[in-house]
C-alpha positions in Angstrom: 79.8 7.4 -107.7 76.0 7.8 -108.0 74.3 10.7 -109.7 72.1 13.5 -108.1 68.9 14.5 -109.9 68.7 18.3 -109.3 66.8 20.7 -111.4 69.0 23.6 -110.3 72.8 23.8 -109.8 74.8 26.9 -108.8 78.3 27.1 -110.2 80.5 29.9 -108.8 83.9 30.6 -110.3 87.0 32.0 -108.5 89.2 34.6 -110.0 92.5 33.5 -111.6 94.5 34.0 -108.4 92.2 31.7 -106.5 92.5 34.1 -103.5 89.2 35.9 -103.6 85.7 35.4 -104.9 83.6 37.6 -107.1 81.4 39.9 -105.1 78.2 41.8 -105.7 75.4 39.9 -103.9 74.7 42.0 -100.9 77.0 41.2 -98.0 77.7 37.7 -99.2 81.0 36.8 -101.0 79.1 34.5 -103.3 75.3 33.9 -103.9 73.7 31.1 -102.0 70.3 29.6 -102.4 68.7 27.3 -99.8 68.2 23.8 -101.2 70.3 24.4 -104.3 73.6 22.5 -104.7 76.5 24.9 -105.0 79.8 23.9 -106.6 82.9 26.1 -106.6 85.1 26.0 -109.6 88.2 27.7 -110.9 88.0 30.6 -113.3 87.1 29.5 -116.8 86.5 25.9 -115.8 87.6 23.2 -118.3 86.8 19.6 -119.0 88.4 18.2 -115.9 86.7 20.8 -113.7 83.2 20.7 -115.1 82.4 17.4 -116.8 82.4 15.4 -113.6 80.0 17.9 -111.9 77.6 17.8 -114.8 77.7 14.0 -114.8 77.1 13.8 -111.0 74.3 16.4 -110.7 72.5 16.2 -114.1 70.9 19.6 -113.7 68.1 21.0 -115.7 69.3 24.6 -115.1 72.7 25.9 -114.3 73.3 29.2 -112.6 76.8 30.5 -113.5 78.3 33.1 -111.2 81.4 34.7 -112.6 82.7 36.6 -115.6 81.8 36.5 -119.3 84.8 34.3 -119.8 83.6 31.8 -117.1 80.2 31.7 -118.8 81.8 31.0 -122.2 83.7 28.1 -120.7 80.6 26.6 -119.2 78.6 27.0 -122.5 81.5 25.4 -124.4 81.5 22.3 -122.1 77.7 22.0 -122.6 78.3 22.0 -126.3 81.0 19.4 -126.2 79.2 17.1 -123.9 75.9 17.4 -125.9 74.0 19.1 -123.1 72.7 22.2 -124.9 69.2 21.3 -123.6 70.4 22.4 -120.1 69.2 25.9 -119.3 71.8 28.5 -118.3 71.2 31.5 -116.0 74.0 34.1 -115.6 74.9 35.9 -112.4 77.4 38.4 -113.6 80.1 39.7 -111.4 80.2 43.5 -110.6 82.7 43.8 -113.5 81.5 45.1 -116.8 79.6 42.4 -118.6 79.0 42.5 -122.4 76.6 39.5 -122.0 74.5 41.5 -119.5 74.4 44.5 -121.9 73.4 42.4 -124.9 70.6 40.6 -123.2 69.5 43.2 -120.6 70.5 41.0 -117.7 70.5 42.4 -114.2 73.2 42.0 -111.5 73.2 41.3 -107.8 70.0 40.1 -106.1 67.9 40.8 -109.2 70.0 38.5 -111.2 69.5 35.8 -108.6 65.7 36.2 -108.7 65.7 36.0 -112.5 67.9 32.9 -112.4 65.5 31.2 -110.1 62.2 32.2 -111.8 63.0 33.4 -115.3 62.3 31.7 -118.6 65.0 30.3 -120.8 65.0 31.3 -124.4 67.3 30.2 -127.3 70.3 32.4 -127.9 72.7 32.0 -130.8 75.7 29.9 -129.9 78.8 31.5 -131.6 81.9 29.4 -132.2 85.3 30.3 -133.6 87.7 28.4 -135.8 90.1 27.6 -132.9 87.5 25.7 -130.9 86.2 28.4 -128.6 82.8 29.9 -127.9 81.9 33.6 -127.8 79.0 34.7 -125.5 79.8 38.4 -125.1 82.1 40.7 -126.9 85.2 40.2 -129.1 87.4 42.9 -130.5 90.5 43.4 -132.8 92.4 46.7 -132.6 94.4 48.4 -135.3 93.3 46.0 -137.9 94.7 46.1 -141.4 92.9 43.6 -143.7 89.5 42.6 -144.8 86.2 41.5 -143.0 83.1 39.9 -144.4 79.8 39.1 -142.7 78.1 36.5 -144.8 78.1 38.2 -148.2 78.5 41.8 -146.9 81.9 43.5 -147.0 82.4 45.3 -143.7 86.1 46.3 -144.1 88.7 46.4 -146.7 91.7 48.5 -145.5 92.3 49.7 -142.0 90.2 50.2 -138.9 91.1 51.3 -135.4 88.7 48.7 -133.9 86.5 45.8 -135.0 83.9 44.5 -132.6 81.9 41.3 -132.8 79.1 40.1 -130.6 76.2 37.6 -130.6 72.7 38.9 -130.5 69.1 37.9 -131.1 69.5 38.0 -134.9 72.9 36.3 -135.1 76.4 37.6 -135.1 76.8 41.4 -135.3 80.0 43.2 -136.4 81.0 46.7 -136.8 84.3 48.6 -137.5 85.1 52.1 -136.4 86.6 54.0 -133.4 84.1 53.5 -130.6 84.2 50.6 -128.2 80.5 50.0 -128.0 78.7 46.8 -129.0 77.5 46.5 -132.7 74.0 47.7 -133.3 73.4 45.2 -136.0 72.4 47.8 -138.7 73.6 46.9 -142.2 76.3 49.3 -143.3 78.3 47.7 -146.2 81.7 49.2 -146.7 82.4 50.7 -150.1 84.5 48.2 -152.1 87.2 50.9 -152.7 87.3 52.4 -149.2 90.6 52.3 -147.4 89.2 53.0 -143.9 86.5 50.8 -142.6 83.3 52.1 -141.1 80.9 49.3 -141.9 78.6 47.0 -140.0 76.4 44.0 -140.5 74.6 41.0 -138.9 74.6 37.4 -140.1 75.6 33.8 -139.5 79.4 34.2 -139.9 82.1 36.8 -139.7 85.4 36.3 -141.4 88.5 38.4 -140.7 91.9 38.3 -142.4 94.9 40.6 -142.4 98.3 41.4 -141.0 98.9 39.7 -137.7 96.4 40.9 -135.1 95.4 40.1 -131.5 91.8 38.9 -130.7 90.3 39.6 -127.3 87.2 37.6 -126.7 85.0 37.8 -123.5 87.8 39.8 -121.9 90.6 37.4 -122.6 93.3 37.9 -125.3 94.1 35.0 -127.5 97.7 33.8 -126.7 99.2 34.4 -130.1 98.7 36.8 -133.1 96.5 35.6 -135.8 96.2 36.3 -139.5 92.7 34.9 -139.8 89.7 34.5 -137.5 86.2 33.2 -138.2 83.2 33.4 -135.9 80.1 31.4 -136.9 76.7 30.5 -135.6 76.4 26.9 -134.5 73.5 24.8 -135.8 72.0 24.5 -132.3 71.3 27.5 -129.9 72.0 27.5 -126.2 69.3 28.3 -123.7 69.7 31.5 -121.8 67.5 32.7 -118.9 66.7 36.3 -119.7 64.0 38.9 -119.0 
């Protein structure tokens, strides 16, 4: 099979049932652009779904239409196939998107206009110690244990919620009651505190404690963990943003 040299490629991802498509682009079920190849993929596309498409089309910019979890899957495949020089534009579904909130991305037709004409800038590529990538928001609820961000103690004791998210300065983390994204302000936890309320930003976040469930980009990890590490990869990915 020959390859197709195309600067732009639109990837649109189905929901897990495969019975409906993400909406939000006017009256259309999925966005379409004249002259731009469009490939439909399953939700959270994996190696067998995406690698042949990248090999065939060799795009300079990919437009990903789907959820934060779909975007994370695409970025992970770019990492593993050594294609981090490919620009990525995100067309978020109408569902709540942490990625859009972090980077100020629009939705609907405005997202399509940005994807076509916006400029790509480096964004921290956050990996975890089980081989995944985090592009939006991760959280752990009812945590009992300890958390460090680089050399900053964020938690030693218990916290109702711990939230981690990439951002312009690296990986931000906070502990407390609210569900909002970390603001990246340094708030070291007192070394003798039994209830966490700290925050920080850095290159790595390490969490350990009694078994806990991690939810990342809207998806729960399939089994409880006692440890989790998020860290910034040595190479950024290229995100089209305002």
